[in-house]
MARVO-10501 format. One record per residue (C-alpha): y, z, x; residue number from 1. Coordinates in steps of 0.001 Angstrom, whole numbers, plus 500000, padded with zeros to 6 digits. Example, Ala and Ser with C-alpha at 12.3 -4.5 7.8 and 13.67 -1.06 7.14 Angstrom:
2
      y      z      x num
 495500 507800 512300   1
 498940 507140 513670   2
***
This chain:
372
      y      z      x num
 403084 406979 488791   1
 400670 409751 488219   2
 400155 411773 491371   3
 397373 414268 491188   4
 397131 415986 494523   5
 400481 417524 495527   6
 399397 419313 498788   7
 398098 415858 499856   8
 401446 414256 499120   9
 403445 416882 501213  10
 401016 416540 504144  11
 400887 412816 504279  12
 404583 412603 503938  13
 404714 413639 507567  14
 402941 410386 508488  15
 405657 408178 506890  16
 408299 410565 508468  17
 406977 409966 511917  18
 406630 406167 511326  19
 410204 405849 510125  20
 411847 408317 512520  21
 410303 406306 515385  22
 412198 403327 514030  23
 415522 404909 512857  24
 416969 408269 513477  25
 418918 409548 510513  26
 422667 408668 510570  27
 422081 405413 512432  28
 421992 402307 510391  29
 419723 399547 511682  30
 421499 396358 512465  31
 421195 393904 509593  32
 419449 390910 510877  33
 420842 387418 510211  34
 418940 385569 507627  35
 416131 383446 509083  36
 414273 380727 507375  37
 415810 377706 505741  38
 416252 377367 501965  39
 413439 375007 501887  40
 410946 377240 503725  41
 412032 380256 501662  42
 411300 378192 498492  43
 407808 377638 499796  44
 407074 381262 499604  45
 405190 382538 496453  46
 406012 386079 495589  47
 404497 388519 492938  48
 405666 391919 491617  49
 403752 394682 489995  50
 405654 397248 487896  51
 404752 400477 486540  52
 407243 400426 483676  53
 408885 397757 481456  54
 411409 395458 483019  55
 413789 396441 480224  56
 413739 400082 480901  57
 417154 400066 482556  58
 415507 402170 485277  59
 413218 401844 488174  60
 411298 398750 487136  61
 414453 397120 485844  62
 416065 397565 489214  63
 413153 396095 491067  64
 413173 393179 488680  65
 416734 392442 489468  66
 415703 391988 492973  67
 413051 389526 491913  68
 415528 387471 489908  69
 417684 387345 492958  70
 414780 385637 494689  71
 414606 383097 492005  72
 418277 382258 492677  73
 417190 381260 496188  74
 414538 378955 494657  75
 411581 381259 495382  76
 408646 381110 492945  77
 407975 384584 491521  78
 405773 386176 488995  79
 405489 389855 487757  80
 403302 392096 485716  81
 404877 395101 483978  82
 403479 398426 482583  83
 400546 398282 485021  84
 398703 401599 485287  85
 397605 402967 488544  86
 393888 402766 489358  87
 391584 399906 488381  88
 394295 398083 486437  89
 396528 397995 489355  90
 393717 396753 491709  91
 392769 394040 489228  92
 396394 392669 488978  93
 396974 392785 492766  94
 393608 391032 493380  95
 394551 388418 490801  96
 397800 387571 492467  97
 396282 387464 495924  98
 393455 385152 494641  99
 396072 382817 493032 100
 397547 382270 496437 101
 400747 384352 496346 102
 401926 384895 499906 103
 403719 388228 499418 104
 403062 390900 496882 105
 405398 393809 496094 106
 403743 396839 494555 107
 406632 399048 493285 108
 405022 402361 492384 109
 403822 405145 494681 110
 400604 405330 492670 111
 399590 401829 493564 112
 399093 402670 497286 113
 395341 403053 497446 114
 394905 399947 495343 115
 397145 397951 497737 116
 395179 399154 500766 117
 391884 398227 499080 118
 392917 394761 497963 119
 394755 393906 501144 120
 391680 394286 503238 121
 390075 391412 501303 122
 393079 389159 501636 123
 394286 389314 505209 124
 396318 386128 504880 125
 398445 387750 502142 126
 401368 390043 503014 127
 401619 393172 500753 128
 404644 395600 500551 129
 404370 398883 498953 130
 407344 400938 497738 131
 407708 404655 498574 132
 404186 404966 500010 133
 403031 406029 503468 134
 399880 403966 504138 135
 399946 400795 506146 136
 397589 398044 507339 137
 397949 394971 509523 138
 399146 393061 506304 139
 400601 396075 504498 140
 404200 397231 504976 141
 406033 400034 503297 142
 409742 400246 502161 143
 412092 402684 500530 144
 415821 403516 500207 145
 417891 406569 500949 146
 418434 407435 497328 147
 419762 410903 498226 148
 423142 409335 499416 149
 423864 408171 495878 150
 422654 411518 494324 151
 425117 413383 496550 152
 428032 411432 495245 153
 426784 411662 491768 154
 426638 415420 492219 155
 430206 415627 493253 156
 431238 413752 489977 157
 429105 416031 487892 158
 430566 419247 489398 159
 434032 418158 488750 160
 433338 417555 484940 161
 431383 420734 484164 162
 433000 423529 482266 163
 429888 425659 481963 164
 429038 425424 485701 165
 425553 424513 484715 166
 424152 421046 485624 167
 420788 419775 484373 168
 418487 417556 486244 169
 415416 415868 484748 170
 412922 415656 487647 171
 409929 413319 487390 172
 407471 414723 489917 173
 407500 417471 492567 174
 407217 414968 495523 175
 409482 415055 498661 176
 411546 412106 497379 177
 412514 413829 494205 178
 413080 417098 495776 179
 415319 415393 498405 180
 417385 413735 495672 181
 417673 416956 493592 182
 418793 418860 496587 183
 421409 416286 497528 184
 422685 416296 493961 185
 423077 420030 494305 186
 424811 419801 497668 187
 427192 417221 496444 188
 428055 419340 493443 189
 428671 422450 495552 190
 430994 420493 497820 191
 433223 420233 494828 192
 432449 423457 492925 193
 430548 426115 494882 194
 429841 427973 491692 195
 427686 425381 489947 196
 424115 426025 489121 197
 421554 423187 488989 198
 418609 423588 486631 199
 415718 421106 487011 200
 413122 420403 484291 201
 409940 418802 485652 202
 408438 416253 483163 203
 405620 414825 485348 204
 406452 411290 484348 205
 408741 408478 485459 206
 409183 406696 482149 207
 408529 408824 479059 208
 411368 408542 476504 209
 410375 411425 474246 210
 409762 413904 477095 211
 412920 412780 478739 212
 414906 413535 475479 213
 413125 416805 474972 214
 413948 417828 478535 215
 417508 416881 478144 216
 417782 418891 474850 217
 416283 421973 476606 218
 418872 421725 479344 219
 421683 421356 476907 220
 420360 424491 474931 221
 420258 426287 478235 222
 424019 425721 478793 223
 424165 422489 480796 224
 427155 420280 479909 225
 426097 417613 482366 226
 422610 416189 482419 227
 421375 414034 485288 228
 418052 412205 485161 229
 415910 410704 487892 230
 413735 409380 485135 231
 413940 405959 483797 232
 414683 405850 480035 233
 418290 406076 478571 234
 417256 408761 475954 235
 418951 411625 477854 236
 422223 409472 478013 237
 422062 408824 474193 238
 421517 412555 473605 239
 424490 413405 475795 240
 426595 411069 473787 241
 425427 412589 470465 242
 425994 416175 471487 243
 429345 415753 473235 244
 428177 416445 476871 245
 428195 414314 479988 246
 425325 412460 481697 247
 424490 411078 485087 248
 422469 407782 484655 249
 420104 406052 487035 250
 419533 402575 488172 251
 421734 400945 485582 252
 424573 401687 483157 253
 424888 400032 479746 254
 428359 400945 478617 255
 427397 400431 474973 256
 424726 403089 475077 257
 426736 406326 475974 258
 430305 405070 476705 259
 431880 408659 476448 260
 429037 410458 478219 261
 427796 408643 481335 262
 429949 409487 484254 263
 428233 407275 486948 264
 424729 406559 488250 265
 422994 406022 491562 266
 422035 402238 491630 267
 419315 400633 493627 268
 419842 397071 495024 269
 416415 395992 496066 270
 417443 392403 496596 271
 418558 393485 500100 272
 414964 394266 501119 273
 413279 391611 499086 274
 415405 388765 500569 275
 414798 390061 504088 276
 411031 390298 503583 277
 410853 386755 502066 278
 412727 385207 504819 279
 410599 387063 507278 280
 407510 385546 505751 281
 408979 382078 505627 282
 409922 382339 509264 283
 406622 383720 510357 284
 408318 386955 511682 285
 407074 389415 509036 286
 405822 392711 510285 287
 404581 395874 508583 288
 407389 398062 510181 289
 408571 400608 507658 290
 412009 400249 506067 291
 414138 403201 504932 292
 417602 401909 504365 293
 420594 403242 502511 294
 424114 402509 501502 295
 425182 401114 504742 296
 422591 398293 504354 297
 423423 397808 500616 298
 420178 399137 499221 299
 421981 401901 497421 300
 425342 402149 495640 301
 427054 404377 493184 302
 428066 402903 489716 303
 431858 402843 489081 304
 432916 406273 487970 305
 434047 406522 484532 306
 437731 406021 483945 307
 438159 409361 482307 308
 437047 411236 485488 309
 440199 412493 487260 310
 441718 410262 489936 311
 441418 412994 492606 312
 437763 413294 492016 313
 437189 409543 492247 314
 439192 409599 495511 315
 437116 412390 496895 316
 433969 410562 496065 317
 435271 407457 497683 318
 436176 409316 500854 319
 432640 410718 501079 320
 431170 407343 500461 321
 433254 405803 503254 322
 431877 408500 505566 323
 428250 407753 504570 324
 428881 404005 505187 325
 430395 404436 508605 326
 427955 407128 509630 327
 430614 409786 510227 328
 429434 411913 507316 329
 425876 413084 507533 330
 424246 414829 504664 331
 421918 417925 504870 332
 423802 419593 507590 333
 424001 423253 508070 334
 424432 425982 507172 335
 421969 425358 504373 336
 420011 428213 502727 337
 417195 427827 500322 338
 417331 429301 496941 339
 415726 432550 498054 340
 418696 433070 500434 341
 416758 432173 503692 342
 418473 430030 506105 343
 416758 426651 506465 344
 419430 424579 508483 345
 421574 426389 510932 346
 425293 425861 511245 347
 425794 422758 513483 348
 422376 421311 512842 349
 421242 418469 510600 350
 417875 417726 509078 351
 416164 414787 510736 352
 414066 412114 509050 353
 410775 413913 509307 354
 412243 417040 507653 355
 413809 414909 504904 356
 410616 413020 504348 357
 408611 416234 503864 358
 411145 418150 501820 359
 409371 421005 500160 360
 412107 423539 499348 361
 415021 423901 497102 362
 418597 424494 498264 363
 420464 427479 497211 364
 422096 427039 493706 365
 418971 425145 492343 366
 417114 427356 490081 367
 413238 427896 489811 368
 410440 426802 492098 369
 408791 423494 493025 370
 405639 423105 490762 371
 402374 423284 492646 372
***
């Protein structure tokens, strides 16, 4: 997911913010619709997926592919292409699926956005869905999840286990989504231990095992005894196991890889969105209305917290999770300062969706600056 123009990303995020905020104010979960479309009609829908990484990465593409496999359990015919680069390759793959008669195509990388819009124009009878983007068309919808909810809870766990008060965070790209998750991780950590410091390393990649391992090593060398990653390989987890520190995983946990290191992980459950969209196509009720769902809708969850984490910590996490689920606990509420000490969210106020979707500053306790 190479993103070359950062100022454009920040600006156009406001477009998505306005689209989504018009549909759902923060803190209010949309009513989950009853499934529509019979099993027979759902099985008539042909669905294709395009992935930027390998399905075996135990990361982003793996999580999306689990959603695809859930569709197959319903009898839906699916196909996928992995390791598809942005640009001409993505356009070629998308066009091929559309020409083969697939009814619904999911493009799961931000960097596929322009290719989706380009190809969709030539296939008005095909429905396209683009993950994490902001451009829509009559037959192009966009979808995402409130990943920051899982990251807040993961931050609580990390803060409870640190002895150095230094938490590392491997950050893929300086886009609002990553900044939002990084800040949520820091705020969750500070709710348990106000003295923690979160140090991000920006690697400008989603899946780059050598770069991820190098970043993890740099963070450990800088004093971090918990390393979180929003990147997709398990190399940081392995390194944490080797060096006797803790890790926060992402998207999936394989207990055999780092059994003594991984504390928990934010987990995506894309099947919730994929099943809805397929049923909508089957019933003829599909629209391009943006989706931004979270834990309450089942799109996000937190992996089981490791047994060696103290019980009182696990109880605190469950309490916070319950508040997120029932809407009584809203994240990103003031007072919140940025890491220069300036007040950004006043006491008694909460950030709304447009502010969250255009996040371009770091909260107090996060070191450094957002790369430009």
